[in-house]
C-alpha positions, -999 to 999 in steps of 0.1 A, spaced: 306 -97 -115 283 -71 -131 250 -60 -115 231 -78 -142 247 -111 -132 239 -109 -95 217 -139 -87 180 -131 -79 181 -148 -45 213 -129 -35 197 -97 -47 166 -103 -26 188 -111 4 207 -79 -1 175 -59 -5 162 -73 28 195 -65 46 193 -29 33 157 -28 45 166 -38 80 195 -13 80 171 14 68 150 10 100 180 14 122 194 44 104 161 63 102 154 61 139 189 58 154 188 93 169 151 92 179 139 85 214 106 70 201 124 50 174 102 32 149 71 43 169 72 75 148 68 55 116 39 34 129 24 56 156 18 88 136 -1 72 107 -20 51 132 -29 81 154 -41 100 123 -62 70 113 -77 66 148 -87 103 149 -102 101 115 -122 70 126 -134 88 157 -148 117 137 -163 95 109 -178 71 134 -201 100 144 -207 113 108 -213 79 93 -233 63 121 -259 41 106 -251 50 70 -230 19 60 -260 -2 52 -267 -39 57 -244 -50 29 -215 -53 52 -235 -70 80 -236 -38 100 -201 -41 113 -189 -13 135 -174 16 116 -138 11 130 -138 -24 116 -154 -12 83 -125 12 79 -95 -6 93 -97 -39 75 -92 -24 40 -70 3 56 -44 -24 61 -40 -26 23 -40 11 19 -12 15 44 8 -12 26 4 8 -7 10 43 8 41 34 28 58 17 -1 49 43 -27 54 72 -3 90 63 3 97 55 -34 106 91 -46 135 94 -23 148 58 -19 173 59 -48 188 92 -38 191 81 -2 212 52 -14 230 70 -43 264 59 -29 255 23 -39 243 31 -74 278 41 -85 290 6 -76 295 -14 -108 283 -47 -93 254 -34 -72 219 -45 -84 200 -12 -83 167 -31 -87 167 -41 -51 166 -5 -38 127 -1 -41 126 -30 -16 142 -9 11 110 4 27 96 -32 31 109 -40 66 93 -9 83 62 -15 62 59 -51 73 62 -41 109 34 -16 106 13 -42 88 18 -66 117 7 -39 142 -24 -31 121 -33 -68 118 -31 -72 156 -53 -41 160 -79 -54 136 -80 -88 154 -84 -70 187 -114 -50 172 -131 -83 161 -125 -98 196 -137 -67 214 -169 -66 194 -175 -103 197 -175 -107 159 -162 -135 136 -150 -128 101 -168 -143 72 -162 -178 59 -137 -168 32 -117 -143 53 -85 -161 44 -87 -147 8 -76 -115 24 -41 -130 24 -42 -134 -14 -54 -98 -18 -25 -86 4 0 -103 -19 -17 -88 -50 -16 -54 -34 21 -59 -27 27 -66 -63 7 -35 -74 25 -13 -48 60 -25 -59 51 -19 -96 41 17 -88 72 21 -66 96 9 -93 82 34 -118 80 63 -93 115 58 -79 130 58 -114 112 88 -126 119 107 -94 156 106 -102 150 128 -132 121 148 -118 129 159 -82 94 174 -78 80 139 -74 91 140 -38 65 167 -31 40 154 -57 36 118 -45 23 126 -10 -3 150 -25 -13 123 -50 -16 97 -22 -38 120 -2 -61 126 -32 -64 89 -39 -72 82 -2 -102 105 -3 -113 93 -37 -113 57 -25 -144 44 -4 -123 38 27 -142 61 50 -176 58 33 -195 30 16 -197 29 -22 -235 32 -20 -231 69 -13 -213 73 -46 -239 50 -65 -268 70 -50 -253 103 -60 -265 98 -96 -233 114 -110 -217 91 -135 -184 111 -136 -180 108 -99 -187 71 -100 -162 66 -128 -134 84 -109 -141 69 -75 -152 34 -85 -148 23 -122 -113 36 -129 -98 35 -94 -79 3 -89 -79 7 -51 -117 7 -50 -116 -30 -61 -90 -38 -33 -113 -22 -7 -146 -36 -19 -133 -72 -25 -116 -71 9 -149 -61 26 -168 -88 7 -145 -117 17 -140 -105 53 -175 -93 62 -200 -111 39 -208 -149 37 -212 -151 0 -192 -167 -29 -158 -153 -34 -156 -130 -65 -128 -150 -81 -132 -134 -115 -127 -99 -100 -97 -111 -80 -82 -127 -111 -86 -94 -130 -71 -75 -101 -42 -99 -100 -36 -96 -137 -37 -58 -135 -13 -58 -105 11 -81 -123 10 -60 -154 17 -29 -132 47 -47 -116 61 -57 -150 56 -22 -166 70 -5 -135 101 -27 -136 105 -20 -173 104 17 -167 130 13 -139 152 -9 -162 149 16 -191 159 46 -169 185 31 -146 214 36 -171 214 73 -162 210 70 -124 247 74 -116 251 105 -138 221 123 -123 225 112 -87 
């Protein structure tokens, strides 16, 4: 059986098995285990929130119902972590499993799924943390909070699309391993995660607004998430539909790039 003839369901099952094995292999010789994967990013986020809670005190405005800054940050941060963990692993995931790519019947398209198990675990921990913040502050999410689940799925599609393209290109351009973390850091600061979009709008600089808001896909993930979780107003279904279409297109294009380049993987790796 060739790789092209491997059934989709079997491929997904194989990808999930590799994903679970990835967790064990990455932390087999570590005392803290998977805590390194979840704890370090979470600790960095908590320190950042601690600093910005002081800097941004009282500057988020009434638009988000004056929610405490940690909740303002961590709710959309769940989606950012989903994106950054998947894309952050993508430059090295094919080379880490290069021994499988030479197998004639192995479906290489499942390899970008490898980071998902550890990603889902960190997502669960973040979700519990956010729920705890709401309970601690005696707050209730907005009426349409459940739409966040749909946004999470859309973000997963977008992340996998980028991951497919990046993982394939990284086989031929090794510098992507160093480039992607830098790019993710830039996108993080150019996305209104730690500050409200009103600061950008009030700056009066159209170029800054275009970079941070108009042409930044993750701005829409962040802003729509805050709208549906914090604000009791009609759900912006048209914006969500547009975001879903863009994410699906990203997934399709990313896979096409992967499919176009995969013929040379065995020779390069």
